[in-house]
matplotlib code that plots the C-alpha trace (Angstrom):
import matplotlib.pyplot as plt

x = [-67.6, -65.2, -62.2, -64.0, -64.5, -60.8, -59.8, -60.1, -57.1, -55.2, -53.1, -54.7, -53.4, -56.2, -55.8, -57.7, -57.3, -59.3, -60.8, -58.0, -60.4, -62.5, -59.4, -58.2, -61.7, -61.6, -58.1, -58.9, -62.1, -60.7, -57.2, -59.0, -59.5, -56.3, -53.3, -54.5, -52.7, -53.9, -52.0, -52.8, -52.8, -53.9, -54.6, -54.1, -50.6, -48.3, -45.6, -47.9, -48.1, -44.3, -44.2, -46.6, -44.5, -41.4, -43.4, -44.5, -40.9, -39.5, -42.0, -41.1, -44.8, -45.8, -49.0, -51.3, -54.6, -55.3, -58.9, -59.2, -62.2, -61.3, -64.0, -63.0, -66.3, -67.5, -70.7, -73.0, -72.7, -73.9, -71.4, -70.5, -70.1, -67.5, -64.3, -60.9, -59.7, -62.6, -62.2, -58.4, -59.0, -61.6, -59.8, -56.3, -57.4, -59.7, -57.5, -53.8, -53.6, -55.3, -53.0, -49.9, -50.9, -51.7, -48.2, -46.6, -48.7, -47.8, -44.1, -44.6, -47.0, -45.0, -42.4, -45.0, -45.5, -48.9, -52.1, -52.9, -55.9, -56.6, -60.1, -61.4, -64.7, -66.5, -70.0, -72.9, -73.1, -70.1, -72.6, -75.8, -74.4, -75.0, -76.9, -74.5, -71.7, -69.8, -66.2, -66.9, -68.7, -65.9, -63.3, -65.3, -65.2, -61.4, -61.5, -63.6, -61.0, -58.0, -59.2, -59.9, -56.5, -54.6, -56.3, -54.7, -51.3, -50.9, -52.3, -48.7, -47.8, -50.7, -52.8, -56.5, -57.9, -61.6, -64.0, -67.1, -69.6, -71.9, -75.5, -77.5, -75.9, -77.2, -74.2, -74.0, -73.0, -75.9, -78.4, -77.0, -77.4, -81.0, -82.3, -85.1, -86.5, -88.8, -87.4, -90.2, -88.9, -85.2, -85.8, -88.4, -85.8, -84.3, -85.9, -85.2, -86.9, -84.3, -81.0, -77.8, -76.1, -72.5, -73.2, -74.2, -70.8, -68.8, -70.1, -68.9, -65.5, -65.1, -65.6, -63.4, -60.4, -60.8, -59.1, -62.4, -61.9, -59.0, -60.2, -62.4, -60.3, -61.1, -64.7, -66.9, -69.3, -72.4, -73.9, -77.0, -80.1, -80.8, -80.8]
y = [-6.0, -5.6, -5.4, -2.7, -0.8, -0.8, 0.3, 4.1, 4.9, 1.7, -0.8, -4.2, -7.7, -10.2, -13.9, -16.9, -20.6, -22.8, -20.6, -19.4, -18.6, -16.4, -14.7, -13.9, -12.4, -10.2, -9.1, -8.2, -6.3, -4.3, -3.5, -0.9, 1.1, 0.6, -1.6, -5.0, -8.3, -11.8, -14.3, -17.9, -18.6, -22.0, -21.5, -25.3, -25.0, -22.8, -22.9, -21.0, -18.3, -18.2, -17.8, -14.9, -13.2, -13.5, -12.2, -9.1, -8.5, -8.9, -6.4, -4.0, -3.7, -2.0, -3.3, -0.8, -2.7, -6.5, -7.6, -11.3, -13.4, -17.0, -19.3, -23.0, -24.7, -28.3, -30.2, -30.2, -33.3, -34.8, -34.3, -38.0, -38.5, -35.7, -37.3, -36.4, -35.2, -32.7, -31.5, -30.9, -29.0, -26.6, -26.0, -25.8, -23.4, -21.1, -21.0, -22.0, -20.7, -17.5, -17.0, -17.7, -15.4, -12.6, -13.0, -12.6, -9.6, -8.0, -8.5, -6.3, -3.9, -2.9, -1.3, 1.0, 4.3, 4.9, 4.2, 0.5, -1.7, -5.4, -6.5, -10.0, -11.6, -13.9, -15.4, -14.9, -18.7, -18.5, -17.3, -18.9, -22.2, -23.8, -26.9, -29.6, -27.1, -27.5, -27.4, -24.2, -22.5, -23.4, -21.9, -18.6, -18.4, -18.5, -15.5, -13.6, -14.2, -13.6, -10.2, -9.0, -10.1, -8.6, -5.3, -5.1, -6.3, -4.5, -1.1, -0.1, -0.3, 2.0, -0.9, -0.9, -4.5, -5.0, -7.9, -8.0, -10.6, -11.5, -12.7, -14.1, -12.7, -13.4, -15.2, -18.1, -20.5, -19.3, -19.8, -23.3, -24.2, -22.9, -23.6, -25.8, -23.0, -20.1, -16.6, -15.9, -18.6, -17.7, -14.1, -14.8, -14.2, -11.1, -7.9, -5.9, -8.6, -9.3, -10.9, -8.8, -7.8, -7.3, -3.5, -3.7, -5.2, -3.1, 0.2, -0.8, -1.9, 1.4, 3.3, 1.1, 1.4, 5.1, 8.1, 8.8, 5.9, 6.8, 5.2, 2.2, -0.9, -4.2, -3.9, -6.8, -5.2, -7.2, -6.9, -9.0, -6.9, -6.9, -10.7]
z = [-16.8, -13.8, -16.2, -18.1, -14.9, -14.2, -17.7, -17.9, -15.7, -15.6, -17.5, -16.9, -16.6, -16.2, -15.5, -16.8, -16.4, -18.8, -21.5, -23.7, -26.5, -24.3, -22.9, -26.4, -27.2, -24.1, -24.8, -28.4, -27.5, -24.6, -26.1, -28.3, -25.1, -23.2, -22.7, -21.5, -21.2, -20.4, -18.3, -17.4, -13.7, -12.3, -8.6, -8.2, -9.6, -7.5, -10.2, -12.5, -9.8, -9.6, -13.4, -13.1, -10.5, -12.7, -15.7, -13.8, -12.6, -16.1, -17.5, -14.6, -13.7, -10.5, -9.2, -7.5, -7.6, -7.2, -7.8, -7.0, -8.0, -6.9, -8.2, -8.2, -8.5, -8.6, -9.2, -6.2, -4.1, -0.8, 2.0, 2.3, -1.5, -2.0, -3.2, -1.8, -5.2, -5.5, -1.9, -2.5, -5.7, -4.2, -1.0, -2.5, -5.3, -3.3, -0.2, -0.7, -4.3, -3.3, -0.3, -2.4, -5.3, -2.8, -1.3, -4.7, -5.5, -2.1, -2.8, -5.8, -4.2, -1.2, -3.4, -5.0, -3.2, -4.6, -2.8, -3.3, -3.2, -2.7, -3.3, -2.7, -3.7, -1.3, -1.1, 1.2, 1.4, 3.8, 6.4, 5.2, 4.1, 0.8, -0.2, -1.3, -1.7, 1.6, 0.3, -1.8, 1.1, 3.5, 1.1, 1.0, 4.7, 4.4, 2.0, 4.6, 7.4, 5.1, 3.9, 7.4, 8.7, 5.7, 6.2, 9.6, 8.5, 5.2, 6.2, 7.2, 3.5, 2.4, 1.1, 1.5, 1.7, 1.3, 0.6, -1.5, -0.4, -3.2, -2.9, -5.8, -8.9, -12.4, -13.8, -16.3, -13.5, -11.3, -14.2, -14.6, -11.0, -10.7, -14.2, -12.8, -10.6, -11.4, -11.1, -8.5, -6.3, -6.7, -5.7, -3.0, -0.2, -1.7, -0.4, -3.5, -5.5, -8.2, -8.9, -8.7, -12.0, -13.1, -13.1, -9.4, -8.6, -11.0, -9.5, -6.0, -7.4, -9.2, -6.0, -3.7, -6.0, -6.8, -5.2, -3.5, -1.2, 1.1, 4.4, 3.8, 4.6, 6.3, 5.2, 4.3, 1.8, 1.0, -2.4, -1.7, -2.4, 1.4, 1.7]

ax = plt.figure().add_subplot(projection="3d")
ax.plot(x, y, z, "-o")
ax.set_aspect("equal")
plt.show()
C-alpha cells in the first residue's frame, strides 16, 4: 500500500529480503502503473547494502525520497532466555543496518538539488514497552533517536527527516501475535476503538513526501488511534 502511494509521481525501487516470490508479484502488479524495480537488501549483511549503493550509482539514479521500514522480528521470549544470536540479529539489522543504509542513501541524496525526504517507521512500543519483545522495542527506540538527530544534521542539504510511530496496525504479523485474543480486548486501550489500517499509514506518508510538506521535519508523528 505504501509503495502504491509513492507511485503516481515517482520511479520506485523497493527492497525485500526473504520473499523473492512476493517481491516478483509486487513488481509485476505495479509495473503496469509506473517504473518499479525490486532489489534485495539484507540489513544484517552490510555487503548487500554496498551492492545496492553501487547498483544505484550504475543506474545513475538520483534518490529524492527514502522510506524505510526496518522490521527485523523474532519470536517472543523471556528476557533471560533471549539468545545472543537473536539479540545480535535484531539489534544489528534494525540499528546498524538501518544506519549504514541511510548513510549510503544520503551519499546519493546530497547531490540531488530537489527537495528530499527521509521517512522512518518506528513503534509505539519504544515508549510503552513490549511484553517479551525487549530487543525489538530497544531497536525502535534507536530509530526514534536517529531520525531526530538526522533532521538536525541533514536539514542543511534540504532534506526533511520524519518518523512515523505506529500503534496497533492490522498487519499479518500483528494478527499472528494476537490470534488468541478477541478484537474487543485488543482494541480496548485504543480511544478510536479499532486497529489502524494500511490506508491510515499511506495517507500520512503521501502528505509528508508531497510538495505540500515544505516545513515539517524532525517530527515524530504517532499513528495510534489516540492510544
